[in-house]
C-alpha positions in Angstrom: -7.3 -0.9 -0.6 -5.1 2.0 -1.7 -2.1 -1.7 -0.8 -4.1 -3.4 -2.9 -4.1 -0.4 -6.1 -0.8 0.7 -5.2 1.1 -3.1 -5.3 -0.9 -3.5 -8.4 0.5 0.0 -10.1 4.3 -1.0 -8.8 3.2 -4.3 -10.5 2.5 -2.6 -14.2 6.1 0.0 -14.4 9.1 -0.2 -15.5 10.9 1.7 -12.0 9.4 3.1 -9.0 9.4 3.6 -4.7 6.8 2.4 -3.1 6.2 4.1 0.4 3.6 4.1 2.4 2.4 6.2 5.5 0.3 7.0 8.8 0.5 9.8 11.0 2.6 8.1 13.4 6.9 8.4 14.4 8.3 7.7 11.5 5.7 8.7 9.7 5.7 7.5 6.4 8.6 3.8 5.1 10.6 2.9 2.0 8.9 -0.4 0.8 11.9 -2.7 0.0 11.1 -3.9 -3.1 13.2 -6.6 -3.0 10.8 -8.4 -0.6 7.8 -8.4 -3.2 8.3 -11.8 -4.2 5.4 -11.3 -7.6 3.0 -14.0 -6.0 0.5 -10.9 -5.5 -1.3 -12.3 -1.7 2.3 -13.3 -0.2 3.0 -9.4 -1.5 -0.5 -7.6 -0.4 0.4 -9.6 3.1 4.0 -8.4 3.3 2.7 -4.2 3.1 0.2 -5.1 5.7 3.1 -6.5 7.6 5.1 -2.9 7.1 2.2 -1.0 7.1 1.6 -2.0 11.1 5.5 -0.4 11.5 3.2 3.2 10.9 0.8 5.2 13.6 -2.8 5.7 12.8 -4.1 8.5 10.4 -4.1 10.4 7.7 -1.5 13.1 7.5 0.6 13.4 4.7 3.9 12.3 4.7 5.2 16.2 3.4 8.4 15.2 4.5 9.7 12.4 1.9 8.2 15.3 -0.9 11.0 17.7 1.1 13.8 14.7 0.5 12.8 14.5 -3.1 13.4 18.3 -3.2 16.6 18.7 -1.4 17.8 15.9 -3.5 17.0 16.7 -6.5 15.2 13.7 -7.8 13.9 13.2 -10.8 10.1 11.8 -10.2 7.8 11.6 -13.1 4.5 10.8 -11.8 3.2 10.5 -8.3 0.4 8.8 -7.1 -0.7 8.9 -3.9 -3.2 6.6 -2.7 -4.9 6.6 0.5 -8.5 4.9 2.2 -9.4 7.5 4.3 -9.5 11.9 3.9 -6.2 13.4 3.7 -4.5 16.3 6.5 
């Protein structure tokens, strides 16, 4: 469900970054938005394939937030979607 909602938000934004996360190593991946086609069903399958690169679990990837802070990234909004409780 989180991938579905994230893809819907992505399709309606002017500019964004899209991350998927889990507790594995690596604990998060930034999705290459150039690989998304605009075909909803293809893009969901692509995101599911990307998610298989991560482990299971629900620890929040604080390292991605730390990288935004250290690089002085300007963020207007941040939305976190999860299908489980985040630790």
